[in-house]
ZADO-723403 format. One record per residue (C-alpha): residue in three letters; x negated, z negated, y negated; residue number from 1. Coordinates in steps of 0.05 Angstrom, whole numbers, plus 5000, padded with zeros to 4 digits. Each point is the difference from the previous one (the first is absolute). Layout:
N
['ALA'; [X; Z; Y]; NUM]
...
This chain:
368
['UNK'; [4485; 3612; 4460]; 1]
['UNK'; [5013; 5049; 5057]; 2]
['UNK'; [5024; 4946; 5048]; 3]
['UNK'; [5075; 4995; 5012]; 4]
['UNK'; [5036; 4952; 5045]; 5]
['UNK'; [5051; 5028; 5049]; 6]
['UNK'; [5034; 4943; 5036]; 7]
['UNK'; [4945; 4951; 5016]; 8]
['UNK'; [4945; 5052; 5005]; 9]
['UNK'; [4956; 5027; 4945]; 10]
['UNK'; [4992; 5075; 4996]; 11]
['UNK'; [4945; 5038; 4964]; 12]
['UNK'; [5014; 5062; 4957]; 13]
['UNK'; [4945; 5038; 4964]; 14]
['UNK'; [4982; 5072; 4979]; 15]
['UNK'; [4935; 5038; 5013]; 16]
['UNK'; [4994; 5071; 4972]; 17]
['UNK'; [5076; 5001; 4990]; 18]
['UNK'; [5013; 4982; 5073]; 19]
['UNK'; [5043; 4939; 5011]; 20]
['UNK'; [4977; 4951; 5053]; 21]
['UNK'; [5043; 4945; 5028]; 22]
['UNK'; [4982; 4949; 5053]; 23]
['UNK'; [5028; 4935; 5026]; 24]
['UNK'; [4951; 4943; 4996]; 25]
['UNK'; [5038; 4964; 5056]; 26]
['UNK'; [4994; 4934; 4965]; 27]
['UNK'; [5042; 4956; 4955]; 28]
['UNK'; [4939; 4968; 4968]; 29]
['UNK'; [4985; 5029; 4932]; 30]
['UNK'; [4925; 4988; 5001]; 31]
['UNK'; [4992; 5031; 5069]; 32]
['UNK'; [5042; 5059; 4978]; 33]
['UNK'; [4955; 5011; 4939]; 34]
['UNK'; [4938; 4999; 5044]; 35]
['UNK'; [5031; 5049; 5050]; 36]
['UNK'; [5021; 5046; 4943]; 37]
['UNK'; [4929; 5001; 4973]; 38]
['UNK'; [4974; 5022; 5068]; 39]
['UNK'; [5055; 5053; 5005]; 40]
['UNK'; [4979; 5029; 4933]; 41]
['UNK'; [4926; 5000; 5020]; 42]
['UNK'; [5017; 5036; 5065]; 43]
['UNK'; [5043; 5051; 4965]; 44]
['UNK'; [4946; 5013; 4948]; 45]
['UNK'; [4947; 5009; 5054]; 46]
['UNK'; [5044; 5052; 5035]; 47]
['UNK'; [5011; 5034; 4933]; 48]
['UNK'; [4925; 5011; 4994]; 49]
['UNK'; [4995; 5018; 5074]; 50]
['UNK'; [4953; 4942; 5011]; 51]
['UNK'; [5034; 4975; 5063]; 52]
['UNK'; [5056; 5028; 5043]; 53]
['UNK'; [5025; 4938; 5035]; 54]
['UNK'; [5045; 5010; 5060]; 55]
['UNK'; [5042; 4936; 5002]; 56]
['UNK'; [5019; 5015; 5072]; 57]
['UNK'; [4930; 5007; 5028]; 58]
['UNK'; [4988; 4946; 5052]; 59]
['UNK'; [4935; 4967; 5017]; 60]
['UNK'; [5003; 5035; 5068]; 61]
['UNK'; [5003; 5068; 4966]; 62]
['UNK'; [4944; 4980; 4952]; 63]
['UNK'; [4957; 4977; 5058]; 64]
['UNK'; [5009; 5067; 5035]; 65]
['UNK'; [4977; 5037; 4937]; 66]
['UNK'; [4942; 4952; 4992]; 67]
['UNK'; [4977; 5013; 5071]; 68]
['UNK'; [5008; 5075; 4992]; 69]
['UNK'; [4958; 4999; 4937]; 70]
['UNK'; [4937; 4980; 5038]; 71]
['UNK'; [4989; 4939; 4955]; 72]
['UNK'; [5009; 4951; 5057]; 73]
['UNK'; [4944; 4953; 5021]; 74]
['UNK'; [4988; 4982; 5073]; 75]
['UNK'; [5033; 4932; 4993]; 76]
['UNK'; [5065; 5025; 4970]; 77]
['UNK'; [5037; 5021; 5065]; 78]
['UNK'; [4993; 4930; 5028]; 79]
['UNK'; [5028; 4969; 4936]; 80]
['UNK'; [5057; 5049; 4998]; 81]
['UNK'; [5022; 4975; 5068]; 82]
['UNK'; [5018; 4935; 4965]; 83]
['UNK'; [5023; 5028; 4933]; 84]
['UNK'; [5046; 5056; 5023]; 85]
['UNK'; [5049; 4957; 5041]; 86]
['UNK'; [5012; 4958; 4938]; 87]
['UNK'; [4996; 5051; 4943]; 88]
['UNK'; [5015; 5067; 5033]; 89]
['UNK'; [5071; 5007; 4973]; 90]
['UNK'; [4986; 4966; 4933]; 91]
['UNK'; [5000; 5047; 4939]; 92]
['UNK'; [4932; 4995; 4968]; 93]
['UNK'; [5032; 4986; 4932]; 94]
['UNK'; [5029; 4937; 5032]; 95]
['UNK'; [4933; 4972; 5021]; 96]
['UNK'; [4982; 4944; 4953]; 97]
['UNK'; [4955; 4939; 4996]; 98]
['UNK'; [5057; 4958; 5029]; 99]
['UNK'; [5007; 5049; 5058]; 100]
['UNK'; [4927; 4991; 5016]; 101]
['UNK'; [5007; 4924; 4998]; 102]
['UNK'; [5060; 5004; 5047]; 103]
['UNK'; [4959; 5042; 5048]; 104]
['UNK'; [4945; 4948; 4999]; 105]
['UNK'; [5049; 4945; 5017]; 106]
['UNK'; [5031; 5043; 5055]; 107]
['UNK'; [4932; 5013; 5033]; 108]
['UNK'; [4983; 4926; 4996]; 109]
['UNK'; [5065; 4977; 5031]; 110]
['UNK'; [5015; 5054; 5051]; 111]
['UNK'; [4931; 5025; 5021]; 112]
['UNK'; [4962; 4936; 4983]; 113]
['UNK'; [4939; 5037; 4974]; 114]
['UNK'; [4947; 4975; 4953]; 115]
['UNK'; [4997; 5012; 4925]; 116]
['UNK'; [4941; 5046; 5008]; 117]
['UNK'; [5040; 5045; 5046]; 118]
['UNK'; [5057; 5005; 4950]; 119]
['UNK'; [4949; 5013; 4945]; 120]
['UNK'; [4977; 5061; 5038]; 121]
['UNK'; [5072; 5024; 5007]; 122]
['UNK'; [5015; 4992; 4926]; 123]
['UNK'; [4935; 5032; 4980]; 124]
['UNK'; [5018; 5061; 5041]; 125]
['UNK'; [5070; 5001; 4970]; 126]
['UNK'; [4971; 4996; 4930]; 127]
['UNK'; [4951; 5056; 5015]; 128]
['UNK'; [5056; 5046; 5022]; 129]
['UNK'; [5040; 4985; 4938]; 130]
['UNK'; [4939; 5014; 4956]; 131]
['UNK'; [4995; 5068; 5035]; 132]
['UNK'; [5074; 5011; 4983]; 133]
['UNK'; [4984; 4986; 4927]; 134]
['UNK'; [4942; 5050; 5002]; 135]
['UNK'; [5046; 5052; 5030]; 136]
['UNK'; [5053; 4988; 4946]; 137]
['UNK'; [5049; 4972; 5050]; 138]
['UNK'; [5003; 4933; 4965]; 139]
['UNK'; [4994; 4979; 4928]; 140]
['UNK'; [4959; 4939; 5016]; 141]
['UNK'; [4978; 4957; 5058]; 142]
['UNK'; [5045; 4939; 5005]; 143]
['UNK'; [4948; 4962; 5041]; 144]
['UNK'; [4944; 5007; 4949]; 145]
['UNK'; [5001; 4926; 4983]; 146]
['UNK'; [5020; 4972; 5068]; 147]
['UNK'; [4951; 4945; 5016]; 148]
['UNK'; [4971; 4998; 5069]; 149]
['UNK'; [4993; 4932; 5033]; 150]
['UNK'; [4932; 4968; 5001]; 151]
['UNK'; [4970; 5007; 5069]; 152]
['UNK'; [4962; 4946; 5037]; 153]
['UNK'; [4932; 5021; 5025]; 154]
['UNK'; [4998; 5000; 5075]; 155]
['UNK'; [4940; 4989; 5044]; 156]
['UNK'; [4977; 5064; 5032]; 157]
['UNK'; [4969; 4998; 5070]; 158]
['UNK'; [4928; 5022; 5008]; 159]
['UNK'; [4981; 5033; 5066]; 160]
['UNK'; [4942; 4966; 5034]; 161]
['UNK'; [4946; 5039; 5037]; 162]
['UNK'; [5026; 4973; 5066]; 163]
['UNK'; [5071; 5023; 4984]; 164]
['UNK'; [4972; 5067; 4977]; 165]
['UNK'; [4965; 5011; 5066]; 166]
['UNK'; [5063; 4982; 5039]; 167]
['UNK'; [5044; 5048; 4960]; 168]
['UNK'; [4949; 5057; 5004]; 169]
['UNK'; [4996; 4991; 5076]; 170]
['UNK'; [5075; 5012; 5006]; 171]
['UNK'; [5009; 5053; 4946]; 172]
['UNK'; [5009; 5074; 5015]; 173]
['UNK'; [4941; 5043; 4979]; 174]
['UNK'; [5034; 5028; 4937]; 175]
['UNK'; [5021; 4930; 4979]; 176]
['UNK'; [4931; 4971; 5014]; 177]
['UNK'; [4970; 5049; 4950]; 178]
['UNK'; [5051; 4980; 4947]; 179]
['UNK'; [4986; 4926; 5011]; 180]
['UNK'; [4925; 5008; 4994]; 181]
['UNK'; [5009; 5042; 4937]; 182]
['UNK'; [5045; 4947; 4968]; 183]
['UNK'; [4954; 4942; 5018]; 184]
['UNK'; [4936; 5036; 4978]; 185]
['UNK'; [5025; 5032; 4935]; 186]
['UNK'; [5060; 4959; 4976]; 187]
['UNK'; [5039; 5065; 4990]; 188]
['UNK'; [5076; 4999; 4997]; 189]
['UNK'; [5040; 5030; 5057]; 190]
['UNK'; [5020; 5060; 4958]; 191]
['UNK'; [4928; 5011; 4978]; 192]
['UNK'; [4976; 5000; 5071]; 193]
['UNK'; [5053; 5048; 5024]; 194]
['UNK'; [4987; 5048; 4943]; 195]
['UNK'; [4924; 4998; 5007]; 196]
['UNK'; [4969; 5069; 5009]; 197]
['UNK'; [4934; 5023; 5030]; 198]
['UNK'; [4982; 5037; 4936]; 199]
['UNK'; [4992; 4932; 4967]; 200]
['UNK'; [4956; 4969; 5054]; 201]
['UNK'; [4924; 5006; 4992]; 202]
['UNK'; [4971; 4975; 5066]; 203]
['UNK'; [4926; 5015; 4983]; 204]
['UNK'; [5007; 4955; 4939]; 205]
['UNK'; [5047; 4952; 5038]; 206]
['UNK'; [5050; 5005; 4944]; 207]
['UNK'; [5075; 5011; 4995]; 208]
['UNK'; [5039; 5021; 4938]; 209]
['UNK'; [5073; 4979; 5004]; 210]
['UNK'; [5041; 5064; 5003]; 211]
['UNK'; [5067; 4971; 4978]; 212]
['UNK'; [5017; 4932; 4970]; 213]
['UNK'; [5061; 4967; 4971]; 214]
['UNK'; [4961; 4977; 4939]; 215]
['UNK'; [4960; 5040; 4949]; 216]
['UNK'; [4942; 4951; 5009]; 217]
['UNK'; [4998; 5014; 5075]; 218]
['UNK'; [5010; 5075; 4998]; 219]
['UNK'; [4927; 5022; 5000]; 220]
['UNK'; [4963; 4936; 5018]; 221]
['UNK'; [4941; 5003; 5047]; 222]
['UNK'; [4992; 4953; 5059]; 223]
['UNK'; [4935; 4995; 5039]; 224]
['UNK'; [5010; 5003; 5075]; 225]
['UNK'; [4981; 4946; 5049]; 226]
['UNK'; [4957; 5018; 5060]; 227]
['UNK'; [5060; 4991; 5046]; 228]
['UNK'; [5045; 5046; 4959]; 229]
['UNK'; [4944; 5051; 4992]; 230]
['UNK'; [4991; 5004; 5075]; 231]
['UNK'; [5075; 5005; 5011]; 232]
['UNK'; [5008; 5057; 4950]; 233]
['UNK'; [4938; 5037; 5026]; 234]
['UNK'; [5032; 5003; 5068]; 235]
['UNK'; [5063; 5036; 4975]; 236]
['UNK'; [4969; 5040; 4942]; 237]
['UNK'; [5038; 5060; 4974]; 238]
['UNK'; [4986; 5048; 4943]; 239]
['UNK'; [5067; 4990; 4965]; 240]
['UNK'; [5069; 4972; 5008]; 241]
['UNK'; [5026; 4929; 5010]; 242]
['UNK'; [4950; 4950; 5028]; 243]
['UNK'; [5048; 4957; 5040]; 244]
['UNK'; [5044; 5039; 5049]; 245]
['UNK'; [5040; 4991; 5064]; 246]
['UNK'; [4992; 5058; 5049]; 247]
['UNK'; [4966; 5040; 4944]; 248]
['UNK'; [5061; 4992; 4955]; 249]
['UNK'; [4999; 4959; 4935]; 250]
['UNK'; [5032; 4932; 5008]; 251]
['UNK'; [5057; 5002; 4949]; 252]
['UNK'; [5053; 4960; 5038]; 253]
['UNK'; [5003; 4925; 5003]; 254]
['UNK'; [4953; 4971; 5053]; 255]
['UNK'; [5029; 4929; 4998]; 256]
['UNK'; [5024; 5005; 5073]; 257]
['UNK'; [4929; 5011; 5026]; 258]
['UNK'; [4974; 4946; 4953]; 259]
['UNK'; [5051; 4949; 5024]; 260]
['UNK'; [4985; 5019; 5073]; 261]
['UNK'; [4926; 4988; 4990]; 262]
['UNK'; [5014; 4932; 4969]; 263]
['UNK'; [5047; 4981; 5056]; 264]
['UNK'; [4952; 5020; 5056]; 265]
['UNK'; [4941; 4966; 4966]; 266]
['UNK'; [5038; 4935; 4992]; 267]
['UNK'; [4977; 4988; 4929]; 268]
['UNK'; [5045; 4973; 4944]; 269]
['UNK'; [5042; 5047; 4957]; 270]
['UNK'; [4964; 5044; 4950]; 271]
['UNK'; [5024; 5055; 4955]; 272]
['UNK'; [4955; 5061; 4998]; 273]
['UNK'; [4991; 4987; 4925]; 274]
['UNK'; [4969; 4932; 5019]; 275]
['UNK'; [4939; 5038; 5023]; 276]
['UNK'; [4987; 5019; 4928]; 277]
['UNK'; [5005; 4927; 4980]; 278]
['UNK'; [4953; 4982; 5058]; 279]
['UNK'; [4949; 5050; 4973]; 280]
['UNK'; [5003; 4967; 4931]; 281]
['UNK'; [4994; 4930; 5030]; 282]
['UNK'; [4940; 5019; 5042]; 283]
['UNK'; [4965; 5029; 4939]; 284]
['UNK'; [5015; 4936; 4962]; 285]
['UNK'; [4970; 4957; 5057]; 286]
['UNK'; [4940; 5046; 5000]; 287]
['UNK'; [4988; 4982; 4927]; 288]
['UNK'; [5024; 5065; 4967]; 289]
['UNK'; [5027; 4986; 4930]; 290]
['UNK'; [5072; 5016; 4980]; 291]
['UNK'; [4985; 5060; 4955]; 292]
['UNK'; [4962; 5036; 5056]; 293]
['UNK'; [5055; 4984; 5050]; 294]
['UNK'; [5052; 5029; 4953]; 295]
['UNK'; [4958; 5063; 4989]; 296]
['UNK'; [4997; 5011; 5075]; 297]
['UNK'; [5074; 4989; 5009]; 298]
['UNK'; [5024; 5039; 4939]; 299]
['UNK'; [5037; 4938; 4977]; 300]
['UNK'; [5028; 4986; 4930]; 301]
['UNK'; [5030; 4937; 4970]; 302]
['UNK'; [5034; 4999; 4933]; 303]
['UNK'; [4955; 4993; 4940]; 304]
['UNK'; [4938; 5007; 5043]; 305]
['UNK'; [5012; 5074; 5012]; 306]
['UNK'; [4941; 5018; 4955]; 307]
['UNK'; [4954; 4945; 5025]; 308]
['UNK'; [4931; 5013; 5028]; 309]
['UNK'; [5022; 5012; 5071]; 310]
['UNK'; [5024; 5070; 4982]; 311]
['UNK'; [4928; 5018; 4984]; 312]
['UNK'; [4963; 4970; 5059]; 313]
['UNK'; [4943; 5046; 5021]; 314]
['UNK'; [4992; 5027; 5070]; 315]
['UNK'; [4936; 4962; 5018]; 316]
['UNK'; [5037; 4934; 4987]; 317]
['UNK'; [5056; 5023; 5046]; 318]
['UNK'; [4949; 5017; 5054]; 319]
['UNK'; [4971; 4930; 4993]; 320]
['UNK'; [5070; 4971; 5008]; 321]
['UNK'; [5013; 5038; 5064]; 322]
['UNK'; [4931; 4980; 5027]; 323]
['UNK'; [5018; 4927; 4986]; 324]
['UNK'; [5065; 5010; 5037]; 325]
['UNK'; [4964; 5027; 5061]; 326]
['UNK'; [4949; 4943; 4998]; 327]
['UNK'; [5056; 4949; 4996]; 328]
['UNK'; [5035; 5031; 5060]; 329]
['UNK'; [4934; 4998; 5040]; 330]
['UNK'; [4991; 4927; 4982]; 331]
['UNK'; [5070; 4983; 5022]; 332]
['UNK'; [4990; 5037; 5066]; 333]
['UNK'; [4934; 4963; 5013]; 334]
['UNK'; [5033; 4934; 4982]; 335]
['UNK'; [5056; 5013; 5049]; 336]
['UNK'; [4951; 5019; 5055]; 337]
['UNK'; [4962; 4935; 4987]; 338]
['UNK'; [5065; 4960; 5005]; 339]
['UNK'; [5021; 5035; 5064]; 340]
['UNK'; [4931; 4988; 5030]; 341]
['UNK'; [5002; 4926; 4981]; 342]
['UNK'; [5069; 4993; 5030]; 343]
['UNK'; [4979; 5035; 5064]; 344]
['UNK'; [4939; 4954; 5007]; 345]
['UNK'; [5044; 4939; 4989]; 346]
['UNK'; [5047; 5024; 5054]; 347]
['UNK'; [4943; 5013; 5049]; 348]
['UNK'; [4970; 4931; 4986]; 349]
['UNK'; [5068; 4967; 5010]; 350]
['UNK'; [5012; 5038; 5065]; 351]
['UNK'; [4931; 4983; 5027]; 352]
['UNK'; [5010; 4926; 4985]; 353]
['UNK'; [5065; 4998; 5038]; 354]
['UNK'; [4970; 5036; 5060]; 355]
['UNK'; [4943; 4949; 5003]; 356]
['UNK'; [5049; 4944; 5003]; 357]
['UNK'; [4983; 4974; 4931]; 358]
['UNK'; [5056; 4969; 4959]; 359]
['UNK'; [5036; 5047; 4953]; 360]
['UNK'; [5021; 4951; 4946]; 361]
['UNK'; [4977; 4935; 4968]; 362]
['UNK'; [5059; 4964; 5032]; 363]
['UNK'; [4977; 5024; 5069]; 364]
['UNK'; [4929; 4976; 4985]; 365]
['UNK'; [5026; 4931; 4982]; 366]
['UNK'; [5043; 4998; 5062]; 367]
['UNK'; [4940; 5017; 5043]; 368]
């Protein structure tokens, strides 16, 4: 055996290519020392074959900086790093373990009082960065590979009604108004809308091909345009470049401030901009459009159904779905007009009765 005890601590001694390696296992437990020695030998052998050059002093903060500089970062990563860096910044990446991740989860629960789903997003980002470190030969393996994320409860998502839609549109700035209509009439994601280009909009055919999507299934999908969106885009038509702009400049920054302002001025309940995508899906469902067609329009995937029929829905069926959506909206508008007319008539009748001196209630009739 190459383990020797010095005092109460086990030390590991072994040779690779005639080079003597010695390391303290920092434990008095023999079984733990054997496991640590095995890992030490594996690491040394990997370095021997130049598989990985692990820097034991590299911190998570330094790794994050390299990850950002590599251009591999997704849009959501900066927001997650705002939570991860204060906790892990000075921690060497070789010290990040499954237990470390569990301690972070408990810390976020107790101190920040966030939900399990929020912590899941944090740990998923942490795991992604560590996978990148493995790919770049900065780590031998990802210690969070088998970390289980907590099961998340499904939450009810708000659906924007037509009345709420009209109120928000009335208060929205012009550039935001265009984004809202595009989201409600196509179900596109925020990033898809902001990356949409005129080269992929065919107004004569009333068709839009998604320029950039977060999923392979949504990358080149075609979405028929509603009459409202066709008229909107016809009024700002350009030959090329981004479709949605502010002062003729592509909208790349966050527009949450203008979105929140429109909600506040309109007096409607709180919505995320992403809820407009959910509202589009719900409206299609209420219009009688089947799930596979809805998924095809939204570029949506779900587990083992990735290769289901919705990835092969033909364009005429999509056009029928959008036509159903427009018919449904018209029916809802007519229904609301009818309800408003009935309410107005009831108010006029009630007002006329009071002016003629007629009793207003049954109790007053009995009293008379």
